PQR file of N, CA, C, O and H, with PARSE charges and radii, in Angstrom:
ATOM      1  N   MET A   1      22.828 -43.771  40.326 -0.4000 1.5000
ATOM      2  CA  MET A   1      22.105 -42.497  40.397 -0.0000 2.0000
ATOM      3  C   MET A   1      21.095 -42.489  41.457  0.5500 1.7000
ATOM      4  O   MET A   1      20.595 -43.544  41.847 -0.5500 1.4000
ATOM      5  N   GLN A   2      20.769 -41.341  41.944 -0.4000 1.5000
ATOM      6  CA  GLN A   2      19.754 -41.329  42.990 -0.0000 2.0000
ATOM      7  C   GLN A   2      18.619 -40.368  42.537  0.5500 1.7000
ATOM      8  O   GLN A   2      18.799 -39.503  41.679 -0.5500 1.4000
ATOM      9  H   GLN A   2      21.175 -40.484  41.627  0.4000 1.0000
ATOM     10  N   GLY A   3      17.450 -40.578  43.167 -0.4000 1.5000
ATOM     11  CA  GLY A   3      16.328 -39.714  42.788 -0.0000 2.0000
ATOM     12  C   GLY A   3      15.212 -39.816  43.857  0.5500 1.7000
ATOM     13  O   GLY A   3      15.392 -40.456  44.893 -0.5500 1.4000
ATOM     14  H   GLY A   3      17.304 -41.280  43.864  0.4000 1.0000
ATOM     15  N   THR A   4      14.092 -39.189  43.588 -0.4000 1.5000
ATOM     16  CA  THR A   4      12.979 -39.064  44.439 -0.0000 2.0000
ATOM     17  C   THR A   4      11.721 -39.395  43.652  0.5500 1.7000
ATOM     18  O   THR A   4      11.496 -38.881  42.557 -0.5500 1.4000
ATOM     19  H   THR A   4      13.946 -38.670  42.747  0.4000 1.0000
ATOM     20  N   VAL A   5      10.882 -40.291  44.254 -0.4000 1.5000
ATOM     21  CA  VAL A   5       9.576 -40.797  43.563 -0.0000 2.0000
ATOM     22  C   VAL A   5       8.665 -39.522  43.501  0.5500 1.7000
ATOM     23  O   VAL A   5       8.454 -38.827  44.496 -0.5500 1.4000
ATOM     24  H   VAL A   5      11.065 -40.709  45.144  0.4000 1.0000
ATOM     25  N   SER A   6       8.155 -39.272  42.298 -0.4000 1.5000
ATOM     26  CA  SER A   6       7.171 -38.211  42.101 -0.0000 2.0000
ATOM     27  C   SER A   6       5.734 -38.646  41.841  0.5500 1.7000
ATOM     28  O   SER A   6       4.758 -37.905  41.958 -0.5500 1.4000
ATOM     29  H   SER A   6       8.326 -39.836  41.490  0.4000 1.0000
ATOM     30  N   SER A   7       5.708 -39.957  41.466 -0.4000 1.5000
ATOM     31  CA  SER A   7       4.288 -40.516  41.326 -0.0000 2.0000
ATOM     32  C   SER A   7       4.492 -42.019  41.312  0.5500 1.7000
ATOM     33  O   SER A   7       5.568 -42.490  40.945 -0.5500 1.4000
ATOM     34  H   SER A   7       6.501 -40.558  41.370  0.4000 1.0000
ATOM     35  N   PHE A   8       3.432 -42.819  41.724 -0.4000 1.5000
ATOM     36  CA  PHE A   8       3.474 -44.233  41.867 -0.0000 2.0000
ATOM     37  C   PHE A   8       2.114 -44.757  41.775  0.5500 1.7000
ATOM     38  O   PHE A   8       1.298 -44.434  42.638 -0.5500 1.4000
ATOM     39  H   PHE A   8       2.557 -42.436  42.022  0.4000 1.0000
ATOM     40  N   ASP A   9       1.773 -45.571  40.771 -0.4000 1.5000
ATOM     41  CA  ASP A   9       0.370 -46.194  40.645 -0.0000 2.0000
ATOM     42  C   ASP A   9       0.482 -47.603  41.286  0.5500 1.7000
ATOM     43  O   ASP A   9       1.176 -48.492  40.793 -0.5500 1.4000
ATOM     44  H   ASP A   9       2.436 -45.834  40.070  0.4000 1.0000
ATOM     45  N   GLN A  10      -0.271 -47.749  42.454 -0.4000 1.5000
ATOM     46  CA  GLN A  10      -0.226 -49.037  43.173 -0.0000 2.0000
ATOM     47  C   GLN A  10      -0.672 -50.239  42.251  0.5500 1.7000
ATOM     48  O   GLN A  10      -0.105 -51.329  42.335 -0.5500 1.4000
ATOM     49  H   GLN A  10      -0.835 -47.027  42.854  0.4000 1.0000
ATOM     50  N   ALA A  11      -1.672 -50.011  41.398 -0.4000 1.5000
ATOM     51  CA  ALA A  11      -2.279 -51.011  40.599 -0.0000 2.0000
ATOM     52  C   ALA A  11      -1.338 -51.490  39.518  0.5500 1.7000
ATOM     53  O   ALA A  11      -1.240 -52.690  39.260 -0.5500 1.4000
ATOM     54  H   ALA A  11      -2.132 -49.126  41.330  0.4000 1.0000
ATOM     55  N   THR A  12      -0.635 -50.549  38.874 -0.4000 1.5000
ATOM     56  CA  THR A  12       0.268 -50.984  37.763 -0.0000 2.0000
ATOM     57  C   THR A  12       1.723 -51.102  38.240  0.5500 1.7000
ATOM     58  O   THR A  12       2.543 -51.677  37.525 -0.5500 1.4000
ATOM     59  H   THR A  12      -0.714 -49.574  39.083  0.4000 1.0000
ATOM     60  N   ARG A  13       2.048 -50.608  39.355 -0.4000 1.5000
ATOM     61  CA  ARG A  13       3.405 -50.541  39.986 -0.0000 2.0000
ATOM     62  C   ARG A  13       4.330 -49.839  39.169  0.5500 1.7000
ATOM     63  O   ARG A  13       5.530 -50.076  39.312 -0.5500 1.4000
ATOM     64  H   ARG A  13       1.382 -50.141  39.936  0.4000 1.0000
ATOM     65  N   ALA A  14       3.913 -48.947  38.271 -0.4000 1.5000
ATOM     66  CA  ALA A  14       4.679 -48.073  37.530 -0.0000 2.0000
ATOM     67  C   ALA A  14       4.578 -46.636  38.045  0.5500 1.7000
ATOM     68  O   ALA A  14       3.694 -46.283  38.826 -0.5500 1.4000
ATOM     69  H   ALA A  14       2.939 -48.755  38.154  0.4000 1.0000
ATOM     70  N   GLY A  15       5.549 -45.807  37.559 -0.4000 1.5000
ATOM     71  CA  GLY A  15       5.518 -44.358  38.164 -0.0000 2.0000
ATOM     72  C   GLY A  15       6.496 -43.455  37.403  0.5500 1.7000
ATOM     73  O   GLY A  15       6.882 -43.696  36.259 -0.5500 1.4000
ATOM     74  H   GLY A  15       6.267 -46.093  36.925  0.4000 1.0000
ATOM     75  N   GLN A  16       6.839 -42.469  38.083 -0.4000 1.5000
ATOM     76  CA  GLN A  16       7.781 -41.403  37.664 -0.0000 2.0000
ATOM     77  C   GLN A  16       8.696 -40.979  38.889  0.5500 1.7000
ATOM     78  O   GLN A  16       8.232 -40.897  40.026 -0.5500 1.4000
ATOM     79  H   GLN A  16       6.526 -42.273  39.012  0.4000 1.0000
ATOM     80  N   LEU A  17       9.926 -40.736  38.611 -0.4000 1.5000
ATOM     81  CA  LEU A  17      10.786 -40.183  39.622 -0.0000 2.0000
ATOM     82  C   LEU A  17      11.584 -39.002  39.007  0.5500 1.7000
ATOM     83  O   LEU A  17      11.709 -38.884  37.788 -0.5500 1.4000
ATOM     84  H   LEU A  17      10.303 -40.803  37.687  0.4000 1.0000
ATOM     85  N   LEU A  18      12.115 -38.139  39.894 -0.4000 1.5000
ATOM     86  CA  LEU A  18      12.859 -37.071  39.563 -0.0000 2.0000
ATOM     87  C   LEU A  18      14.394 -37.299  40.030  0.5500 1.7000
ATOM     88  O   LEU A  18      14.679 -37.318  41.228 -0.5500 1.4000
ATOM     89  H   LEU A  18      12.014 -38.234  40.884  0.4000 1.0000
ATOM     90  N   THR A  19      15.292 -37.456  39.091 -0.4000 1.5000
ATOM     91  CA  THR A  19      16.667 -37.614  39.507 -0.0000 2.0000
ATOM     92  C   THR A  19      17.238 -36.389  40.163  0.5500 1.7000
ATOM     93  O   THR A  19      16.696 -35.294  40.013 -0.5500 1.4000
ATOM     94  H   THR A  19      15.060 -37.441  38.119  0.4000 1.0000
ATOM     95  N   ASP A  20      18.395 -36.563  40.935 -0.4000 1.5000
ATOM     96  CA  ASP A  20      18.994 -35.458  41.633 -0.0000 2.0000
ATOM     97  C   ASP A  20      19.493 -34.349  40.732  0.5500 1.7000
ATOM     98  O   ASP A  20      19.785 -33.247  41.196 -0.5500 1.4000
ATOM     99  H   ASP A  20      18.835 -37.453  41.056  0.4000 1.0000
ATOM    100  N   ASP A  21      19.594 -34.643  39.417 -0.4000 1.5000
ATOM    101  CA  ASP A  21      20.130 -33.554  38.503 -0.0000 2.0000
ATOM    102  C   ASP A  21      18.899 -33.064  37.799  0.5500 1.7000
ATOM    103  O   ASP A  21      19.045 -32.425  36.757 -0.5500 1.4000
ATOM    104  H   ASP A  21      19.358 -35.539  39.039  0.4000 1.0000
ATOM    105  N   GLY A  22      17.680 -33.308  38.282 -0.4000 1.5000
ATOM    106  CA  GLY A  22      16.504 -32.649  37.825 -0.0000 2.0000
ATOM    107  C   GLY A  22      15.731 -33.299  36.587  0.5500 1.7000
ATOM    108  O   GLY A  22      14.777 -32.744  36.041 -0.5500 1.4000
ATOM    109  H   GLY A  22      17.562 -33.828  39.128  0.4000 1.0000
ATOM    110  N   ARG A  23      16.218 -34.460  36.230 -0.4000 1.5000
ATOM    111  CA  ARG A  23      15.597 -35.163  35.029 -0.0000 2.0000
ATOM    112  C   ARG A  23      14.444 -36.063  35.428  0.5500 1.7000
ATOM    113  O   ARG A  23      14.635 -36.986  36.219 -0.5500 1.4000
ATOM    114  H   ARG A  23      16.993 -34.910  36.674  0.4000 1.0000
ATOM    115  N   PRO A  24      13.219 -35.813  34.888 -0.5600 1.5000
ATOM    116  CA  PRO A  24      12.202 -36.744  35.270  0.2800 2.0000
ATOM    117  C   PRO A  24      12.300 -38.104  34.414  0.5500 1.7000
ATOM    118  O   PRO A  24      12.652 -38.070  33.235 -0.5500 1.4000
ATOM    119  N   LEU A  25      12.011 -39.150  34.986 -0.4000 1.5000
ATOM    120  CA  LEU A  25      12.046 -40.514  34.384 -0.0000 2.0000
ATOM    121  C   LEU A  25      10.895 -41.329  34.706  0.5500 1.7000
ATOM    122  O   LEU A  25      10.571 -41.455  35.887 -0.5500 1.4000
ATOM    123  H   LEU A  25      11.724 -39.178  35.944  0.4000 1.0000
ATOM    124  N   ASP A  26      10.191 -41.941  33.712 -0.4000 1.5000
ATOM    125  CA  ASP A  26       9.267 -42.825  33.928 -0.0000 2.0000
ATOM    126  C   ASP A  26       9.821 -44.224  34.230  0.5500 1.7000
ATOM    127  O   ASP A  26      10.853 -44.595  33.670 -0.5500 1.4000
ATOM    128  H   ASP A  26      10.454 -41.839  32.753  0.4000 1.0000
ATOM    129  N   PHE A  27       9.200 -44.973  35.054 -0.4000 1.5000
ATOM    130  CA  PHE A  27       9.723 -46.334  35.302 -0.0000 2.0000
ATOM    131  C   PHE A  27       8.526 -47.395  35.282  0.5500 1.7000
ATOM    132  O   PHE A  27       7.462 -47.166  35.856 -0.5500 1.4000
ATOM    133  H   PHE A  27       8.361 -44.672  35.509  0.4000 1.0000
ATOM    134  N   PRO A  28       8.784 -48.578  34.573 -0.5600 1.5000
ATOM    135  CA  PRO A  28       7.963 -49.622  34.599  0.2800 2.0000
ATOM    136  C   PRO A  28       7.929 -50.461  35.885  0.5500 1.7000
ATOM    137  O   PRO A  28       8.850 -50.346  36.693 -0.5500 1.4000
ATOM    138  N   ALA A  29       6.995 -51.228  36.090 -0.4000 1.5000
ATOM    139  CA  ALA A  29       6.830 -52.104  37.224 -0.0000 2.0000
ATOM    140  C   ALA A  29       8.026 -53.191  37.179  0.5500 1.7000
ATOM    141  O   ALA A  29       8.447 -53.648  38.242 -0.5500 1.4000
ATOM    142  H   ALA A  29       6.247 -51.322  35.433  0.4000 1.0000
ATOM    143  N   GLU A  30       8.523 -53.565  36.054 -0.4000 1.5000
ATOM    144  CA  GLU A  30       9.576 -54.544  35.908 -0.0000 2.0000
ATOM    145  C   GLU A  30      10.909 -53.989  36.496  0.5500 1.7000
ATOM    146  O   GLU A  30      11.829 -54.760  36.770 -0.5500 1.4000
ATOM    147  H   GLU A  30       8.182 -53.194  35.190  0.4000 1.0000
ATOM    148  N   SER A  31      10.997 -52.690  36.679 -0.4000 1.5000
ATOM    149  CA  SER A  31      12.334 -52.115  37.182 -0.0000 2.0000
ATOM    150  C   SER A  31      12.406 -52.137  38.685  0.5500 1.7000
ATOM    151  O   SER A  31      13.484 -51.966  39.255 -0.5500 1.4000
ATOM    152  H   SER A  31      10.249 -52.065  36.457  0.4000 1.0000
ATOM    153  N   LEU A  32      11.278 -52.345  39.341 -0.4000 1.5000
ATOM    154  CA  LEU A  32      11.328 -52.410  40.790 -0.0000 2.0000
ATOM    155  C   LEU A  32      11.993 -53.715  41.365  0.5500 1.7000
ATOM    156  O   LEU A  32      11.769 -54.815  40.860 -0.5500 1.4000
ATOM    157  H   LEU A  32      10.403 -52.484  38.878  0.4000 1.0000
ATOM    158  N   ALA A  33      12.800 -53.541  42.420 -0.4000 1.5000
ATOM    159  CA  ALA A  33      13.458 -54.647  43.054 -0.0000 2.0000
ATOM    160  C   ALA A  33      12.355 -55.480  43.631  0.5500 1.7000
ATOM    161  O   ALA A  33      11.291 -54.946  43.945 -0.5500 1.4000
ATOM    162  H   ALA A  33      12.982 -52.647  42.830  0.4000 1.0000
ATOM    163  N   ASP A  34      12.565 -56.808  43.791 -0.4000 1.5000
ATOM    164  CA  ASP A  34      11.561 -57.833  44.245 -0.0000 2.0000
ATOM    165  C   ASP A  34      11.028 -57.397  45.538  0.5500 1.7000
ATOM    166  O   ASP A  34       9.839 -57.632  45.755 -0.5500 1.4000
ATOM    167  H   ASP A  34      13.429 -57.242  43.536  0.4000 1.0000
ATOM    168  N   HIS A  35      11.726 -56.796  46.431 -0.4000 1.5000
ATOM    169  CA  HIS A  35      11.252 -56.497  47.789 -0.0000 2.0000
ATOM    170  C   HIS A  35      10.357 -55.234  47.928  0.5500 1.7000
ATOM    171  O   HIS A  35       9.783 -54.961  48.982 -0.5500 1.4000
ATOM    172  H   HIS A  35      12.692 -56.605  46.255  0.4000 1.0000
ATOM    173  N   ILE A  36      10.274 -54.496  46.823 -0.4000 1.5000
ATOM    174  CA  ILE A  36       9.446 -53.230  46.852 -0.0000 2.0000
ATOM    175  C   ILE A  36       7.944 -53.585  46.537  0.5500 1.7000
ATOM    176  O   ILE A  36       7.603 -54.088  45.466 -0.5500 1.4000
ATOM    177  H   ILE A  36      10.740 -54.718  45.966  0.4000 1.0000
ATOM    178  N   ARG A  37       7.178 -53.317  47.440 -0.4000 1.5000
ATOM    179  CA  ARG A  37       5.664 -53.586  47.333 -0.0000 2.0000
ATOM    180  C   ARG A  37       4.878 -52.300  47.004  0.5500 1.7000
ATOM    181  O   ARG A  37       3.853 -52.277  46.323 -0.5500 1.4000
ATOM    182  H   ARG A  37       7.456 -52.909  48.310  0.4000 1.0000
ATOM    183  N   HIS A  38       5.516 -51.162  47.604 -0.4000 1.5000
ATOM    184  CA  HIS A  38       4.771 -49.894  47.489 -0.0000 2.0000
ATOM    185  C   HIS A  38       5.957 -48.788  47.588  0.5500 1.7000
ATOM    186  O   HIS A  38       6.938 -48.925  48.319 -0.5500 1.4000
ATOM    187  H   HIS A  38       6.349 -51.181  48.157  0.4000 1.0000
ATOM    188  N   LEU A  39       5.732 -47.713  46.775 -0.4000 1.5000
ATOM    189  CA  LEU A  39       6.519 -46.572  46.874 -0.0000 2.0000
ATOM    190  C   LEU A  39       5.628 -45.220  47.177  0.5500 1.7000
ATOM    191  O   LEU A  39       4.519 -45.057  46.669 -0.5500 1.4000
ATOM    192  H   LEU A  39       4.935 -47.602  46.181  0.4000 1.0000
ATOM    193  N   ARG A  40       6.171 -44.382  47.963 -0.4000 1.5000
ATOM    194  CA  ARG A  40       5.396 -43.186  48.267 -0.0000 2.0000
ATOM    195  C   ARG A  40       6.150 -41.949  47.678  0.5500 1.7000
ATOM    196  O   ARG A  40       7.374 -41.877  47.563 -0.5500 1.4000
ATOM    197  H   ARG A  40       7.072 -44.514  48.376  0.4000 1.0000
ATOM    198  N   VAL A  41       5.298 -41.038  47.341 -0.4000 1.5000
ATOM    199  CA  VAL A  41       5.785 -39.748  46.764 -0.0000 2.0000
ATOM    200  C   VAL A  41       6.708 -39.133  47.768  0.5500 1.7000
ATOM    201  O   VAL A  41       6.363 -38.971  48.939 -0.5500 1.4000
ATOM    202  H   VAL A  41       4.304 -41.097  47.434  0.4000 1.0000
ATOM    203  N   GLY A  42       7.960 -38.767  47.276 -0.4000 1.5000
ATOM    204  CA  GLY A  42       8.956 -38.172  48.102 -0.0000 2.0000
ATOM    205  C   GLY A  42       9.973 -39.216  48.615  0.5500 1.7000
ATOM    206  O   GLY A  42      10.958 -38.835  49.249 -0.5500 1.4000
ATOM    207  H   GLY A  42       8.240 -38.899  46.324  0.4000 1.0000
ATOM    208  N   GLN A  43       9.769 -40.472  48.367 -0.4000 1.5000
ATOM    209  CA  GLN A  43      10.659 -41.417  48.827 -0.0000 2.0000
ATOM    210  C   GLN A  43      11.924 -41.426  47.958  0.5500 1.7000
ATOM    211  O   GLN A  43      11.887 -41.242  46.741 -0.5500 1.4000
ATOM    212  H   GLN A  43       8.969 -40.781  47.852  0.4000 1.0000
ATOM    213  N   ARG A  44      13.079 -41.657  48.679 -0.4000 1.5000
ATOM    214  CA  ARG A  44      14.443 -41.645  48.022 -0.0000 2.0000
ATOM    215  C   ARG A  44      14.625 -42.983  47.409  0.5500 1.7000
ATOM    216  O   ARG A  44      14.213 -43.963  48.030 -0.5500 1.4000
ATOM    217  H   ARG A  44      13.110 -41.806  49.667  0.4000 1.0000
ATOM    218  N   VAL A  45      15.208 -43.131  46.237 -0.4000 1.5000
ATOM    219  CA  VAL A  45      15.602 -44.393  45.715 -0.0000 2.0000
ATOM    220  C   VAL A  45      16.963 -44.295  44.944  0.5500 1.7000
ATOM    221  O   VAL A  45      17.453 -43.240  44.541 -0.5500 1.4000
ATOM    222  H   VAL A  45      15.543 -42.335  45.732  0.4000 1.0000
ATOM    223  N   PHE A  46      17.522 -45.589  44.791 -0.4000 1.5000
ATOM    224  CA  PHE A  46      18.690 -45.639  43.879 -0.0000 2.0000
ATOM    225  C   PHE A  46      18.089 -46.103  42.486  0.5500 1.7000
ATOM    226  O   PHE A  46      17.154 -46.904  42.466 -0.5500 1.4000
ATOM    227  H   PHE A  46      17.124 -46.446  45.118  0.4000 1.0000
ATOM    228  N   VAL A  47      18.606 -45.620  41.390 -0.4000 1.5000
ATOM    229  CA  VAL A  47      18.182 -45.872  40.091 -0.0000 2.0000
ATOM    230  C   VAL A  47      19.352 -46.319  39.183  0.5500 1.7000
ATOM    231  O   VAL A  47      20.444 -45.752  39.206 -0.5500 1.4000
ATOM    232  H   VAL A  47      19.365 -44.969  41.406  0.4000 1.0000
ATOM    233  N   GLU A  48      19.073 -47.331  38.412 -0.4000 1.5000
ATOM    234  CA  GLU A  48      20.034 -47.786  37.421 -0.0000 2.0000
ATOM    235  C   GLU A  48      19.376 -47.500  36.047  0.5500 1.7000
ATOM    236  O   GLU A  48      18.210 -47.840  35.850 -0.5500 1.4000
ATOM    237  H   GLU A  48      18.186 -47.792  38.394  0.4000 1.0000
ATOM    238  N   ILE A  49      20.129 -46.865  35.072 -0.4000 1.5000
ATOM    239  CA  ILE A  49      19.630 -46.520  33.867 -0.0000 2.0000
ATOM    240  C   ILE A  49      20.477 -47.122  32.737  0.5500 1.7000
ATOM    241  O   ILE A  49      21.707 -47.083  32.717 -0.5500 1.4000
ATOM    242  H   ILE A  49      21.077 -46.589  35.232  0.4000 1.0000
ATOM    243  N   GLU A  50      19.650 -47.718  31.739 -0.4000 1.5000
ATOM    244  CA  GLU A  50      20.376 -48.380  30.625 -0.0000 2.0000
ATOM    245  C   GLU A  50      20.950 -47.302  29.659  0.5500 1.7000
ATOM    246  O   GLU A  50      20.526 -46.153  29.786 -0.5500 1.4000
ATOM    247  H   GLU A  50      18.651 -47.750  31.755  0.4000 1.0000
ATOM    248  N   SER A  51      21.820 -47.559  28.765 -0.4000 1.5000
ATOM    249  CA  SER A  51      22.504 -46.574  27.840 -0.0000 2.0000
ATOM    250  C   SER A  51      21.430 -45.994  27.016  0.5500 1.7000
ATOM    251  O   SER A  51      21.634 -44.884  26.524 -0.5500 1.4000
ATOM    252  H   SER A  51      22.164 -48.493  28.662  0.4000 1.0000
ATOM    253  N   SER A  52      20.239 -46.637  26.786 -0.4000 1.5000
ATOM    254  CA  SER A  52      19.078 -46.025  26.049 -0.0000 2.0000
ATOM    255  C   SER A  52      18.399 -44.943  26.800  0.5500 1.7000
ATOM    256  O   SER A  52      17.636 -44.177  26.213 -0.5500 1.4000
ATOM    257  H   SER A  52      20.073 -47.539  27.185  0.4000 1.0000
ATOM    258  N   GLY A  53      18.651 -44.835  28.139 -0.4000 1.5000
ATOM    259  CA  GLY A  53      17.884 -43.871  28.945 -0.0000 2.0000
ATOM    260  C   GLY A  53      16.776 -44.461  29.657  0.5500 1.7000
ATOM    261  O   GLY A  53      16.132 -43.780  30.455 -0.5500 1.4000
ATOM    262  H   GLY A  53      19.271 -45.457  28.616  0.4000 1.0000
ATOM    263  N   GLU A  54      16.493 -45.709  29.428 -0.4000 1.5000
ATOM    264  CA  GLU A  54      15.412 -46.393  30.135 -0.0000 2.0000
ATOM    265  C   GLU A  54      15.823 -46.750  31.585  0.5500 1.7000
ATOM    266  O   GLU A  54      16.993 -47.025  31.849 -0.5500 1.4000
ATOM    267  H   GLU A  54      17.016 -46.262  28.779  0.4000 1.0000
ATOM    268  N   VAL A  55      14.895 -46.744  32.476 -0.4000 1.5000
ATOM    269  CA  VAL A  55      15.187 -47.188  33.920 -0.0000 2.0000
ATOM    270  C   VAL A  55      15.180 -48.694  33.864  0.5500 1.7000
ATOM    271  O   VAL A  55      14.241 -49.296  33.343 -0.5500 1.4000
ATOM    272  H   VAL A  55      13.944 -46.520  32.262  0.4000 1.0000
ATOM    273  N   SER A  56      16.267 -49.338  34.420 -0.4000 1.5000
ATOM    274  CA  SER A  56      16.462 -50.823  34.504 -0.0000 2.0000
ATOM    275  C   SER A  56      16.234 -51.299  35.871  0.5500 1.7000
ATOM    276  O   SER A  56      15.820 -52.448  36.029 -0.5500 1.4000
ATOM    277  H   SER A  56      17.030 -48.849  34.843  0.4000 1.0000
ATOM    278  N   SER A  57      16.470 -50.504  36.917 -0.4000 1.5000
ATOM    279  CA  SER A  57      16.378 -51.003  38.347 -0.0000 2.0000
ATOM    280  C   SER A  57      16.179 -49.865  39.194  0.5500 1.7000
ATOM    281  O   SER A  57      16.783 -48.806  39.025 -0.5500 1.4000
ATOM    282  H   SER A  57      16.807 -49.571  36.788  0.4000 1.0000
ATOM    283  N   ILE A  58      15.250 -50.090  40.201 -0.4000 1.5000
ATOM    284  CA  ILE A  58      15.014 -49.155  41.280 -0.0000 2.0000
ATOM    285  C   ILE A  58      15.134 -49.977  42.658  0.5500 1.7000
ATOM    286  O   ILE A  58      14.527 -51.023  42.890 -0.5500 1.4000
ATOM    287  H   ILE A  58      14.760 -50.950  40.339  0.4000 1.0000
ATOM    288  N   ARG A  59      15.937 -49.387  43.450 -0.4000 1.5000
ATOM    289  CA  ARG A  59      16.058 -50.022  44.814 -0.0000 2.0000
ATOM    290  C   ARG A  59      15.769 -48.877  45.862  0.5500 1.7000
ATOM    291  O   ARG A  59      16.023 -47.698  45.614 -0.5500 1.4000
ATOM    292  H   ARG A  59      16.430 -48.537  43.262  0.4000 1.0000
ATOM    293  N   ILE A  60      15.240 -49.293  47.005 -0.4000 1.5000
ATOM    294  CA  ILE A  60      14.871 -48.297  48.037 -0.0000 2.0000
ATOM    295  C   ILE A  60      16.061 -47.715  48.701  0.5500 1.7000
ATOM    296  O   ILE A  60      16.978 -48.453  49.061 -0.5500 1.4000
ATOM    297  H   ILE A  60      15.033 -50.251  47.206  0.4000 1.0000
ATOM    298  N   TRP A  61      16.100 -46.436  48.883 -0.4000 1.5000
ATOM    299  CA  TRP A  61      17.135 -45.657  49.640 -0.0000 2.0000
ATOM    300  C   TRP A  61      17.108 -46.208  51.139  0.5500 1.7000
ATOM    301  O   TRP A  61      16.052 -46.366  51.751 -0.5500 1.4000
ATOM    302  H   TRP A  61      15.355 -45.836  48.591  0.4000 1.0000
ATOM    303  N   PRO A  62      18.350 -46.484  51.665 -0.5600 1.5000
ATOM    304  CA  PRO A  62      18.268 -46.867  53.075  0.2800 2.0000
ATOM    305  C   PRO A  62      17.678 -46.010  54.125  0.5500 1.7000
ATOM    306  O   PRO A  62      17.925 -44.804  54.102 -0.5500 1.4000
ATOM    307  N   GLN A  63      16.909 -46.521  55.059 -0.4000 1.5000
ATOM    308  CA  GLN A  63      16.293 -45.657  56.115 -0.0000 2.0000
ATOM    309  C   GLN A  63      17.308 -45.623  57.237  0.5500 1.7000
ATOM    310  O   GLN A  63      17.945 -46.636  57.526 -0.5500 1.4000
ATOM    311  H   GLN A  63      16.708 -47.500  55.079  0.4000 1.0000
ATOM    312  N   ARG A  64      17.460 -44.545  57.835 -0.4000 1.5000
ATOM    313  CA  ARG A  64      18.417 -44.374  59.016 -0.0000 2.0000
ATOM    314  C   ARG A  64      17.611 -43.954  60.247  0.5500 1.7000
ATOM    315  O   ARG A  64      18.181 -43.759  61.321 -0.5500 1.4000
ATOM    316  H   ARG A  64      16.943 -43.722  57.600  0.4000 1.0000
TER
END
């Protein structure tokens, strides 16, 4: 799934994103890939979601 970062707290590394189908999702710091140090509002990301609806993994959208 893909989405766009709508908020990110640098201190806690948690935030919220909006999926391409319009669903808002909160994400914990633990879901960020190891290489992610900061996210900016509007940044595109790949998102993996558990069957429970919780965000399990966030990876950065490739830059071109």
